[in-house]
MIDRENKOL-220294 format. One record per residue (C-alpha): residue number from 1; x, y, z. Coordinates in Angstrom, 1 decimal. Layout:
<lumke: NUM, east: X, north: Y, up: Z>
...
***
This chain:
<lumke: 1, east: -41.6, north: -25.9, up: -10.4>
<lumke: 2, east: -38.8, north: -26.7, up: -8.1>
<lumke: 3, east: -35.8, north: -24.4, up: -7.8>
<lumke: 4, east: -33.4, north: -26.6, up: -9.7>
<lumke: 5, east: -35.7, north: -26.7, up: -12.7>
<lumke: 6, east: -35.9, north: -22.8, up: -12.6>
<lumke: 7, east: -32.2, north: -22.6, up: -12.6>
<lumke: 8, east: -31.9, north: -25.0, up: -15.6>
<lumke: 9, east: -34.5, north: -23.0, up: -17.6>
<lumke: 10, east: -32.6, north: -19.7, up: -16.7>
<lumke: 11, east: -29.3, north: -21.2, up: -17.7>
<lumke: 12, east: -30.8, north: -22.4, up: -21.1>
<lumke: 13, east: -32.2, north: -19.0, up: -21.8>
<lumke: 14, east: -28.8, north: -17.3, up: -21.1>
<lumke: 15, east: -27.1, north: -20.0, up: -23.2>
<lumke: 16, east: -29.4, north: -19.3, up: -26.2>
<lumke: 17, east: -28.4, north: -15.7, up: -26.3>
<lumke: 18, east: -24.7, north: -16.2, up: -25.5>
<lumke: 19, east: -23.2, north: -13.0, up: -27.1>
<lumke: 20, east: -25.9, north: -10.8, up: -25.5>
<lumke: 21, east: -25.4, north: -12.4, up: -22.1>
<lumke: 22, east: -21.6, north: -12.2, up: -22.2>
<lumke: 23, east: -21.7, north: -8.5, up: -23.1>
<lumke: 24, east: -24.1, north: -7.9, up: -20.2>
<lumke: 25, east: -21.9, north: -9.9, up: -17.8>
<lumke: 26, east: -19.0, north: -7.9, up: -19.0>
<lumke: 27, east: -20.5, north: -4.7, up: -17.9>
<lumke: 28, east: -21.0, north: -6.2, up: -14.4>
<lumke: 29, east: -17.4, north: -7.6, up: -14.4>
<lumke: 30, east: -15.9, north: -4.3, up: -15.2>
<lumke: 31, east: -17.7, north: -2.5, up: -12.3>
<lumke: 32, east: -16.6, north: -5.3, up: -9.9>
<lumke: 33, east: -13.1, north: -5.5, up: -11.3>
<lumke: 34, east: -12.7, north: -1.7, up: -10.7>
<lumke: 35, east: -13.3, north: -2.0, up: -6.8>
<lumke: 36, east: -12.0, north: -5.5, up: -6.2>
<lumke: 37, east: -8.7, north: -4.7, up: -8.0>
<lumke: 38, east: -8.2, north: -1.4, up: -6.2>
<lumke: 39, east: -9.2, north: -3.0, up: -2.8>
<lumke: 40, east: -7.0, north: -5.9, up: -3.3>
<lumke: 41, east: -3.9, north: -3.8, up: -4.3>
<lumke: 42, east: -4.5, north: -1.5, up: -1.3>
<lumke: 43, east: -4.8, north: -4.5, up: 1.1>
<lumke: 44, east: -1.6, north: -6.0, up: -0.4>
<lumke: 45, east: 0.3, north: -2.7, up: 0.0>
<lumke: 46, east: -1.1, north: -2.0, up: 3.4>
<lumke: 47, east: 0.0, north: -5.3, up: 4.7>
<lumke: 48, east: 3.4, north: -4.7, up: 3.4>
<lumke: 49, east: 3.4, north: -1.2, up: 4.9>
<lumke: 50, east: 2.4, north: -2.4, up: 8.3>
<lumke: 51, east: 5.6, north: -4.4, up: 8.4>
<lumke: 52, east: 7.7, north: -2.3, up: 6.1>
<lumke: 53, east: 6.9, north: 1.0, up: 7.6>
<lumke: 54, east: 8.1, north: -0.2, up: 11.0>
<lumke: 55, east: 11.5, north: 0.8, up: 10.1>
<lumke: 56, east: 11.8, north: 2.7, up: 13.3>
<lumke: 57, east: 12.3, north: 0.5, up: 16.5>
<lumke: 58, east: 10.1, north: 0.3, up: 19.5>
<lumke: 59, east: 9.1, north: 3.4, up: 21.4>
<lumke: 60, east: 10.9, north: 5.6, up: 18.7>
<lumke: 61, east: 9.9, north: 8.9, up: 17.2>
<lumke: 62, east: 11.8, north: 10.9, up: 14.6>
<lumke: 63, east: 12.5, north: 14.6, up: 13.9>
<lumke: 64, east: 12.9, north: 15.8, up: 10.2>
<lumke: 65, east: 12.7, north: 18.7, up: 8.0>
<lumke: 66, east: 10.0, north: 17.1, up: 5.7>
<lumke: 67, east: 7.0, north: 15.0, up: 6.5>
<lumke: 68, east: 7.5, north: 11.3, up: 5.7>
<lumke: 69, east: 4.6, north: 11.4, up: 3.2>
<lumke: 70, east: 4.2, north: 14.4, up: 1.0>
<lumke: 71, east: 1.1, north: 14.9, up: -1.1>
<lumke: 72, east: 2.7, north: 17.2, up: -3.7>
<lumke: 73, east: 0.4, north: 20.2, up: -2.7>
<lumke: 74, east: 1.0, north: 23.8, up: -1.8>
<lumke: 75, east: 2.3, north: 22.8, up: 1.6>
<lumke: 76, east: 5.6, north: 21.3, up: -0.2>
<lumke: 77, east: 6.7, north: 25.0, up: -0.7>
<lumke: 78, east: 6.5, north: 25.5, up: 3.1>
<lumke: 79, east: 8.6, north: 22.4, up: 3.7>
<lumke: 80, east: 11.2, north: 23.4, up: 1.1>
<lumke: 81, east: 11.6, north: 26.9, up: 2.6>
<lumke: 82, east: 12.4, north: 25.6, up: 6.1>
<lumke: 83, east: 16.0, north: 25.7, up: 7.2>
<lumke: 84, east: 17.8, north: 22.4, up: 7.3>
<lumke: 85, east: 18.4, north: 20.7, up: 10.5>
<lumke: 86, east: 22.2, north: 21.3, up: 10.8>
<lumke: 87, east: 24.6, north: 19.0, up: 12.3>
<lumke: 88, east: 25.2, north: 21.7, up: 15.1>
<lumke: 89, east: 21.5, north: 21.8, up: 16.0>
<lumke: 90, east: 21.3, north: 18.0, up: 16.0>
<lumke: 91, east: 24.3, north: 17.9, up: 18.4>
<lumke: 92, east: 22.7, north: 20.6, up: 20.6>
<lumke: 93, east: 19.5, north: 18.6, up: 20.7>
<lumke: 94, east: 21.5, north: 15.5, up: 21.6>
<lumke: 95, east: 23.2, north: 17.3, up: 24.5>
<lumke: 96, east: 19.8, north: 18.5, up: 25.9>
<lumke: 97, east: 18.2, north: 15.1, up: 25.8>
<lumke: 98, east: 21.1, north: 12.7, up: 26.7>
<lumke: 99, east: 19.7, north: 12.3, up: 30.2>
<lumke: 100, east: 16.2, north: 11.4, up: 29.1>
<lumke: 101, east: 16.6, north: 9.1, up: 26.1>
<lumke: 102, east: 18.9, north: 6.1, up: 25.9>
<lumke: 103, east: 19.0, north: 6.1, up: 22.0>
<lumke: 104, east: 19.4, north: 9.3, up: 20.0>
<lumke: 105, east: 20.4, north: 8.5, up: 16.4>
<lumke: 106, east: 21.5, north: 11.1, up: 14.0>
<lumke: 107, east: 21.4, north: 10.3, up: 10.3>
<lumke: 108, east: 21.9, north: 11.9, up: 7.0>
<lumke: 109, east: 21.6, north: 10.2, up: 3.6>
<lumke: 110, east: 23.2, north: 10.4, up: 0.2>
<lumke: 111, east: 21.4, north: 8.3, up: -2.5>
<lumke: 112, east: 22.6, north: 6.6, up: -5.8>
<lumke: 113, east: 26.2, north: 6.6, up: -5.0>
<lumke: 114, east: 28.6, north: 4.0, up: -6.5>
<lumke: 115, east: 30.4, north: 1.5, up: -4.3>
<lumke: 116, east: 33.5, north: -0.3, up: -5.5>
<lumke: 117, east: 36.0, north: -3.1, up: -4.5>
<lumke: 118, east: 39.1, north: -4.2, up: -6.5>
<lumke: 119, east: 37.6, north: -4.1, up: -10.2>
<lumke: 120, east: 34.0, north: -4.4, up: -9.2>
<lumke: 121, east: 31.8, north: -1.4, up: -9.1>
<lumke: 122, east: 28.1, north: -1.1, up: -8.5>
<lumke: 123, east: 25.8, north: 1.9, up: -8.6>
<lumke: 124, east: 22.7, north: 3.1, up: -6.8>
<lumke: 125, east: 23.7, north: 2.5, up: -3.2>
<lumke: 126, east: 22.4, north: 4.5, up: -0.1>
<lumke: 127, east: 25.2, north: 6.1, up: 2.0>
<lumke: 128, east: 24.1, north: 6.9, up: 5.5>
<lumke: 129, east: 26.1, north: 9.2, up: 7.9>
<lumke: 130, east: 25.1, north: 8.1, up: 11.4>
<lumke: 131, east: 26.3, north: 7.3, up: 14.9>
<lumke: 132, east: 26.5, north: 4.1, up: 17.0>
<lumke: 133, east: 22.6, north: 4.0, up: 17.4>
<lumke: 134, east: 21.5, north: 3.4, up: 13.8>
<lumke: 135, east: 21.0, north: -0.2, up: 14.1>
<lumke: 136, east: 18.6, north: 0.1, up: 17.1>
<lumke: 137, east: 16.8, north: 3.1, up: 15.8>
<lumke: 138, east: 16.1, north: 1.5, up: 12.4>
<lumke: 139, east: 15.4, north: -2.2, up: 13.5>
<lumke: 140, east: 18.6, north: -3.5, up: 11.8>
<lumke: 141, east: 20.7, north: -6.2, up: 13.5>
<lumke: 142, east: 24.4, north: -7.0, up: 13.0>
<lumke: 143, east: 25.3, north: -10.2, up: 11.3>
<lumke: 144, east: 29.0, north: -10.2, up: 12.4>
<lumke: 145, east: 31.9, north: -7.8, up: 12.8>
<lumke: 146, east: 31.3, north: -4.6, up: 14.9>
<lumke: 147, east: 29.1, north: -1.5, up: 14.7>
<lumke: 148, east: 30.2, north: 2.0, up: 14.4>
<lumke: 149, east: 31.2, north: 3.3, up: 17.8>
<lumke: 150, east: 31.0, north: 6.8, up: 19.5>
<lumke: 151, east: 34.8, north: 6.9, up: 19.2>
<lumke: 152, east: 34.6, north: 6.5, up: 15.3>
<lumke: 153, east: 32.2, north: 9.3, up: 15.2>
<lumke: 154, east: 34.3, north: 11.6, up: 17.5>
<lumke: 155, east: 37.5, north: 10.8, up: 15.5>
<lumke: 156, east: 35.8, north: 10.8, up: 12.1>
<lumke: 157, east: 37.3, north: 7.4, up: 11.2>
<lumke: 158, east: 36.9, north: 5.9, up: 7.7>
<lumke: 159, east: 35.1, north: 2.8, up: 8.8>
<lumke: 160, east: 31.7, north: 1.4, up: 7.4>
<lumke: 161, east: 29.1, north: -1.1, up: 8.3>
<lumke: 162, east: 27.6, north: -2.5, up: 5.1>
<lumke: 163, east: 24.3, north: -4.1, up: 4.1>
<lumke: 164, east: 23.8, north: -7.7, up: 3.0>
<lumke: 165, east: 23.6, north: -6.6, up: -0.7>
<lumke: 166, east: 26.9, north: -5.3, up: -0.7>
<lumke: 167, east: 28.3, north: -8.4, up: 0.9>
<lumke: 168, east: 26.7, north: -10.5, up: -1.8>
<lumke: 169, east: 27.7, north: -8.5, up: -4.7>
<lumke: 170, east: 31.1, north: -7.3, up: -3.9>
<lumke: 171, east: 32.3, north: -10.2, up: -1.6>
<lumke: 172, east: 30.5, north: -13.3, up: -2.8>
<lumke: 173, east: 33.2, north: -15.7, up: -1.8>
<lumke: 174, east: 35.0, north: -14.0, up: 1.1>
<lumke: 175, east: 34.4, north: -12.2, up: 4.3>
<lumke: 176, east: 34.3, north: -8.3, up: 3.7>
<lumke: 177, east: 35.6, north: -7.6, up: 7.4>
<lumke: 178, east: 38.8, north: -5.6, up: 7.0>
<lumke: 179, east: 38.5, north: -5.0, up: 3.3>
<lumke: 180, east: 38.6, north: -1.4, up: 1.9>
<lumke: 181, east: 35.8, north: -0.2, up: -0.4>
<lumke: 182, east: 35.5, north: 3.1, up: -2.1>
<lumke: 183, east: 32.5, north: 5.4, up: -2.3>
<lumke: 184, east: 33.0, north: 8.3, up: -4.6>
<lumke: 185, east: 36.8, north: 7.4, up: -4.6>
<lumke: 186, east: 36.8, north: 7.8, up: -0.8>
<lumke: 187, east: 38.2, north: 4.7, up: 0.9>
<lumke: 188, east: 36.4, north: 3.1, up: 3.9>
<lumke: 189, east: 37.4, north: 0.0, up: 5.8>
<lumke: 190, east: 34.4, north: -2.4, up: 6.4>
<lumke: 191, east: 34.1, north: -3.3, up: 10.1>
<lumke: 192, east: 30.7, north: -4.9, up: 10.2>
<lumke: 193, east: 27.9, north: -6.5, up: 8.1>
<lumke: 194, east: 24.2, north: -6.1, up: 8.7>
<lumke: 195, east: 21.6, north: -8.9, up: 8.8>
<lumke: 196, east: 19.4, north: -8.9, up: 5.7>
<lumke: 197, east: 16.1, north: -7.0, up: 6.3>
<lumke: 198, east: 14.4, north: -7.8, up: 3.1>
<lumke: 199, east: 12.4, north: -5.5, up: 0.9>
<lumke: 200, east: 9.7, north: -3.0, up: 1.6>
<lumke: 201, east: 7.5, north: -1.4, up: -1.0>
<lumke: 202, east: 9.2, north: -3.4, up: -3.6>
<lumke: 203, east: 12.7, north: -2.0, up: -2.8>
<lumke: 204, east: 15.5, north: -3.8, up: -1.0>
<lumke: 205, east: 16.5, north: -2.5, up: 2.4>
<lumke: 206, east: 20.0, north: -4.0, up: 2.3>
<lumke: 207, east: 21.7, north: -1.8, up: -0.3>
<lumke: 208, east: 23.1, north: 0.8, up: 2.3>
<lumke: 209, east: 26.5, north: 1.6, up: 3.8>
<lumke: 210, east: 26.5, north: 3.3, up: 7.2>
<lumke: 211, east: 29.6, north: 5.6, up: 8.1>
<lumke: 212, east: 30.3, north: 7.9, up: 11.0>
<lumke: 213, east: 28.4, north: 11.1, up: 10.4>
<lumke: 214, east: 31.4, north: 13.4, up: 11.0>
<lumke: 215, east: 33.3, north: 11.4, up: 8.2>
<lumke: 216, east: 30.3, north: 11.7, up: 6.0>
<lumke: 217, east: 30.1, north: 15.5, up: 6.3>
<lumke: 218, east: 33.9, north: 15.6, up: 5.7>
<lumke: 219, east: 33.8, north: 13.5, up: 2.5>
<lumke: 220, east: 30.3, north: 14.3, up: 1.0>
<lumke: 221, east: 29.8, north: 17.9, up: 2.3>
<lumke: 222, east: 27.4, north: 19.4, up: 4.7>
<lumke: 223, east: 25.7, north: 21.9, up: 2.4>
<lumke: 224, east: 22.0, north: 21.4, up: 1.6>
<lumke: 225, east: 21.8, north: 18.4, up: 4.0>
<lumke: 226, east: 19.2, north: 18.1, up: 6.7>
<lumke: 227, east: 19.9, north: 15.7, up: 9.7>
<lumke: 228, east: 17.2, north: 13.4, up: 10.8>
<lumke: 229, east: 17.0, north: 12.6, up: 14.6>
<lumke: 230, east: 15.4, north: 9.4, up: 15.8>
<lumke: 231, east: 14.8, north: 9.3, up: 19.7>
<lumke: 232, east: 14.0, north: 6.2, up: 21.8>
<lumke: 233, east: 12.0, north: 6.6, up: 24.9>
<lumke: 234, east: 13.1, north: 4.6, up: 28.0>
<lumke: 235, east: 9.9, north: 2.8, up: 28.0>
<lumke: 236, east: 6.3, north: 2.8, up: 26.6>
<lumke: 237, east: 5.1, north: 4.4, up: 29.8>
<lumke: 238, east: 7.5, north: 7.3, up: 29.3>
<lumke: 239, east: 6.9, north: 7.7, up: 25.7>
<lumke: 240, east: 4.6, north: 10.7, up: 25.8>
<lumke: 241, east: 6.9, north: 12.3, up: 28.4>
<lumke: 242, east: 9.9, north: 12.0, up: 26.4>
<lumke: 243, east: 8.3, north: 13.2, up: 23.3>
<lumke: 244, east: 7.1, north: 16.3, up: 25.0>
<lumke: 245, east: 10.6, north: 17.1, up: 26.4>
<lumke: 246, east: 12.2, north: 16.2, up: 22.9>
<lumke: 247, east: 9.9, north: 18.7, up: 21.2>
<lumke: 248, east: 10.9, north: 21.4, up: 23.7>
<lumke: 249, east: 14.5, north: 20.5, up: 23.2>
<lumke: 250, east: 14.2, north: 20.6, up: 19.4>
<lumke: 251, east: 12.7, north: 24.0, up: 19.6>
<lumke: 252, east: 15.5, north: 25.3, up: 21.7>
<lumke: 253, east: 18.0, north: 23.7, up: 19.4>
<lumke: 254, east: 16.3, north: 25.4, up: 16.5>
<lumke: 255, east: 16.2, north: 28.8, up: 18.3>
<lumke: 256, east: 12.5, north: 29.1, up: 18.1>
<lumke: 257, east: 10.6, north: 31.7, up: 20.2>
<lumke: 258, east: 7.4, north: 30.8, up: 22.1>
<lumke: 259, east: 5.2, north: 32.5, up: 19.5>
<lumke: 260, east: 6.8, north: 30.5, up: 16.6>
<lumke: 261, east: 5.4, north: 27.4, up: 15.2>
<lumke: 262, east: 7.4, north: 24.3, up: 15.0>
<lumke: 263, east: 9.6, north: 24.2, up: 11.7>
<lumke: 264, east: 10.2, north: 20.5, up: 11.8>
<lumke: 265, east: 8.2, north: 17.3, up: 11.5>
<lumke: 266, east: 7.9, north: 14.7, up: 14.1>
<lumke: 267, east: 6.6, north: 11.1, up: 13.4>
<lumke: 268, east: 6.5, north: 7.6, up: 14.6>
<lumke: 269, east: 5.5, north: 4.2, up: 13.2>
<lumke: 270, east: 2.0, north: 4.9, up: 14.3>
<lumke: 271, east: 1.8, north: 8.3, up: 12.5>
<lumke: 272, east: 3.1, north: 6.7, up: 9.4>
<lumke: 273, east: 0.4, north: 4.1, up: 9.5>
<lumke: 274, east: -2.2, north: 6.6, up: 10.2>
<lumke: 275, east: -1.0, north: 8.8, up: 7.2>
<lumke: 276, east: -1.1, north: 5.9, up: 4.9>
<lumke: 277, east: -4.6, north: 4.9, up: 6.1>
<lumke: 278, east: -6.0, north: 8.2, up: 5.4>
<lumke: 279, east: -4.5, north: 8.1, up: 1.8>
<lumke: 280, east: -6.0, north: 4.6, up: 1.4>
<lumke: 281, east: -9.4, north: 5.8, up: 2.6>
<lumke: 282, east: -9.5, north: 8.6, up: 0.0>
<lumke: 283, east: -8.4, north: 6.0, up: -2.7>
<lumke: 284, east: -11.2, north: 3.6, up: -1.5>
<lumke: 285, east: -13.8, north: 6.3, up: -1.8>
<lumke: 286, east: -12.7, north: 7.1, up: -5.3>
<lumke: 287, east: -12.9, north: 3.4, up: -6.2>
<lumke: 288, east: -16.4, north: 3.0, up: -4.8>
<lumke: 289, east: -17.6, north: 6.0, up: -6.7>
<lumke: 290, east: -16.1, north: 4.7, up: -10.1>
<lumke: 291, east: -17.5, north: 1.2, up: -9.4>
<lumke: 292, east: -20.8, north: 2.4, up: -8.3>
<lumke: 293, east: -21.2, north: 4.4, up: -11.7>
<lumke: 294, east: -20.0, north: 1.2, up: -13.6>
<lumke: 295, east: -22.4, north: -1.0, up: -11.8>
<lumke: 296, east: -25.3, north: 1.3, up: -12.2>
<lumke: 297, east: -24.7, north: 1.4, up: -15.9>
<lumke: 298, east: -24.4, north: -2.4, up: -15.8>
<lumke: 299, east: -27.6, north: -2.7, up: -13.9>
<lumke: 300, east: -29.4, north: -0.6, up: -16.4>
<lumke: 301, east: -28.0, north: -2.8, up: -19.1>
<lumke: 302, east: -29.4, north: -5.9, up: -17.3>
<lumke: 303, east: -32.8, north: -4.3, up: -17.0>
<lumke: 304, east: -32.8, north: -3.5, up: -20.8>
<lumke: 305, east: -31.7, north: -7.0, up: -21.8>
<lumke: 306, east: -34.4, north: -8.6, up: -19.5>
<lumke: 307, east: -37.1, north: -6.3, up: -21.0>
<lumke: 308, east: -36.0, north: -7.4, up: -24.5>
<lumke: 309, east: -36.0, north: -11.1, up: -23.3>
<lumke: 310, east: -39.6, north: -10.6, up: -22.0>
<lumke: 311, east: -40.7, north: -9.3, up: -25.3>
<lumke: 312, east: -39.0, north: -12.0, up: -27.2>
<lumke: 313, east: -40.5, north: -14.8, up: -25.0>
<lumke: 314, east: -44.0, north: -13.5, up: -24.6>
<lumke: 315, east: -45.4, north: -16.4, up: -26.4>
<lumke: 316, east: -43.3, north: -18.8, up: -24.3>
<lumke: 317, east: -44.7, north: -17.1, up: -21.1>
<lumke: 318, east: -48.3, north: -17.4, up: -22.5>
<lumke: 319, east: -47.8, north: -21.1, up: -23.0>
<lumke: 320, east: -46.3, north: -21.5, up: -19.4>
<lumke: 321, east: -49.1, north: -19.7, up: -17.9>
<lumke: 322, east: -51.7, north: -21.6, up: -19.9>
<lumke: 323, east: -50.5, north: -25.0, up: -18.5>
<lumke: 324, east: -50.5, north: -23.7, up: -14.9>
<lumke: 325, east: -47.4, north: -21.6, up: -14.3>
<lumke: 326, east: -48.1, north: -19.0, up: -11.5>
<lumke: 327, east: -47.1, north: -15.5, up: -11.4>
<lumke: 328, east: -44.5, north: -16.2, up: -8.7>
<lumke: 329, east: -43.1, north: -19.0, up: -11.0>
<lumke: 330, east: -42.6, north: -16.4, up: -13.9>
<lumke: 331, east: -41.2, north: -13.8, up: -11.5>
<lumke: 332, east: -38.8, north: -16.3, up: -10.1>
<lumke: 333, east: -37.7, north: -17.5, up: -13.5>
<lumke: 334, east: -36.8, north: -14.0, up: -14.8>
<lumke: 335, east: -35.3, north: -12.9, up: -11.4>
<lumke: 336, east: -32.9, north: -15.9, up: -11.4>
<lumke: 337, east: -31.9, north: -15.1, up: -15.0>
<lumke: 338, east: -31.0, north: -11.5, up: -14.0>
<lumke: 339, east: -29.2, north: -12.7, up: -10.8>
<lumke: 340, east: -27.2, north: -15.3, up: -12.9>
<lumke: 341, east: -26.1, north: -12.7, up: -15.2>
<lumke: 342, east: -25.1, north: -10.4, up: -12.5>
<lumke: 343, east: -23.4, north: -13.1, up: -10.3>
<lumke: 344, east: -21.4, north: -14.7, up: -13.2>
<lumke: 345, east: -20.2, north: -11.3, up: -14.2>
<lumke: 346, east: -19.4, north: -10.5, up: -10.6>
<lumke: 347, east: -17.4, north: -13.7, up: -10.1>
<lumke: 348, east: -15.3, north: -12.9, up: -13.3>
<lumke: 349, east: -14.9, north: -9.4, up: -12.1>
<lumke: 350, east: -13.6, north: -10.6, up: -8.7>
<lumke: 351, east: -11.3, north: -13.2, up: -10.2>
<lumke: 352, east: -9.7, north: -10.6, up: -12.5>
<lumke: 353, east: -9.6, north: -8.0, up: -9.8>
<lumke: 354, east: -7.8, north: -10.3, up: -7.4>
<lumke: 355, east: -5.4, north: -11.3, up: -10.2>
<lumke: 356, east: -4.8, north: -7.7, up: -11.0>
<lumke: 357, east: -4.4, north: -6.5, up: -7.4>
<lumke: 358, east: -2.0, north: -9.3, up: -6.7>
<lumke: 359, east: -0.1, north: -8.5, up: -9.8>
<lumke: 360, east: 1.2, north: -5.6, up: -7.8>
<lumke: 361, east: 2.3, north: -8.0, up: -5.1>
<lumke: 362, east: 4.3, north: -10.0, up: -7.6>
<lumke: 363, east: 5.8, north: -6.9, up: -9.1>
<lumke: 364, east: 7.0, north: -5.5, up: -5.8>
<lumke: 365, east: 7.8, north: -9.0, up: -4.1>
<lumke: 366, east: 5.0, north: -8.6, up: -1.6>
<lumke: 367, east: 2.9, north: -11.5, up: -0.2>
<lumke: 368, east: -0.2, north: -12.2, up: -2.1>
<lumke: 369, east: -3.7, north: -12.0, up: -0.4>
<lumke: 370, east: -7.2, north: -13.0, up: -1.2>
<lumke: 371, east: -9.7, north: -10.3, up: 0.1>
<lumke: 372, east: -12.5, north: -12.6, up: 1.2>
<lumke: 373, east: -14.5, north: -9.7, up: 2.8>
<lumke: 374, east: -14.5, north: -7.7, up: -0.4>
<lumke: 375, east: -15.2, north: -10.8, up: -2.5>
<lumke: 376, east: -18.3, north: -11.6, up: -0.4>
<lumke: 377, east: -19.4, north: -7.9, up: -0.5>
<lumke: 378, east: -19.0, north: -7.9, up: -4.3>
<lumke: 379, east: -21.1, north: -11.0, up: -4.7>
<lumke: 380, east: -23.8, north: -9.5, up: -2.4>
<lumke: 381, east: -23.8, north: -6.4, up: -4.3>
<lumke: 382, east: -24.2, north: -8.3, up: -7.5>
<lumke: 383, east: -27.1, north: -10.1, up: -6.2>
<lumke: 384, east: -28.7, north: -6.9, up: -5.2>
<lumke: 385, east: -28.2, north: -5.5, up: -8.7>
<lumke: 386, east: -29.7, north: -8.7, up: -10.3>
<lumke: 387, east: -32.9, north: -8.4, up: -8.0>
<lumke: 388, east: -33.1, north: -4.6, up: -8.2>
<lumke: 389, east: -32.8, north: -4.3, up: -11.9>
<lumke: 390, east: -34.4, north: -7.6, up: -12.8>
<lumke: 391, east: -37.6, north: -7.1, up: -10.7>
<lumke: 392, east: -39.5, north: -4.9, up: -13.1>
<lumke: 393, east: -39.0, north: -7.1, up: -16.1>
<lumke: 394, east: -39.9, north: -10.2, up: -14.1>
<lumke: 395, east: -43.0, north: -8.3, up: -12.7>
<lumke: 396, east: -43.9, north: -7.2, up: -16.3>
<lumke: 397, east: -43.7, north: -10.8, up: -17.5>
<lumke: 398, east: -45.8, north: -12.2, up: -14.7>
<lumke: 399, east: -48.5, north: -9.7, up: -15.5>
<lumke: 400, east: -49.0, north: -10.8, up: -19.0>
<lumke: 401, east: -52.4, north: -12.3, up: -19.7>
<lumke: 402, east: -52.1, north: -15.9, up: -21.1>
<lumke: 403, east: -54.6, north: -15.2, up: -23.9>
<lumke: 404, east: -52.9, north: -12.1, up: -25.0>
<lumke: 405, east: -49.5, north: -13.7, up: -24.8>
<lumke: 406, east: -50.4, north: -16.7, up: -26.8>
<lumke: 407, east: -51.7, north: -14.3, up: -29.6>
<lumke: 408, east: -48.4, north: -12.4, up: -29.7>
<lumke: 409, east: -46.4, north: -12.8, up: -32.9>
***
């Protein structure tokens, strides 16, 4: 028997018992879907994060009260009990590091604020109190107008640089430069507009307004606000040296003794990517465990169905052996049936897993991907399941004596 004939016979056997075959394939599909769906979603999110998490400029690191990724464990109480990084401490740090770093950006945030112009009013904007280095430190660029200046900060001027979303919503048909907007009923004159930066993690990065940090504290208050400090090293070669000096300067500004641990977090784009990679690795392990259990159950189902099939087709096997079929022909036929069951179910699981994983990409506006590596791995695993769990039924069928098989009723 040639291979094409064996495939045709296997396909006819599966077609004869359609419902049973579909249910068996469904078990495989669920197991493959669980791993492919999770891996596709993680790959989609990771590709977005690799670009979206680069919100800091090159050669930059940042000090903050809280870590950028919090796990919701007991350590959160430790971060919550830390003292805020005050504006005075941030300025003391700035004075200590001015000779070593060309860019020192101070920033403090207020979320969900209303912004209005004339009779138009929109909710949910991010107000950032900062200095002249915000654009550089956060990888934004100016579309037109001017940036906040050091003089604006020193004098606490009521000026603002707005994101592209505010330009589109409040000023669709005219230039916002020179116009006065209100935030919490506080007037600010727009002096510049930022280039659109797009979205990250499904959220826009253009719905912000930057104002001088001194004016921010004056209008929105300084209580319960912690200042984030972004620092740019002069070059990649001086990055580690600048980081070491900055940690020492931050400890001095915070008034820490030699014996005390750091009561602040320091991170960069690389540390953010590393932190996400650790979380993604944990999720991948969980997905593997879940899918392995599901695939094991599906494999047992395949063995059970194939044993039933051998019993039902005992007389057929006897006829085939009586007219010259060899043991390896019988083994090959039943193995191919098991592999077909497993592979068709695996293909369906891969298809639905990719669709489900990329559904997250559509939901958050992220570029879709096809995980070729995981898809090939899934098909390979399905083949191994088909062979591993189909071998015993195939071997049992091949061992049947033709005379006994022909007598079987």
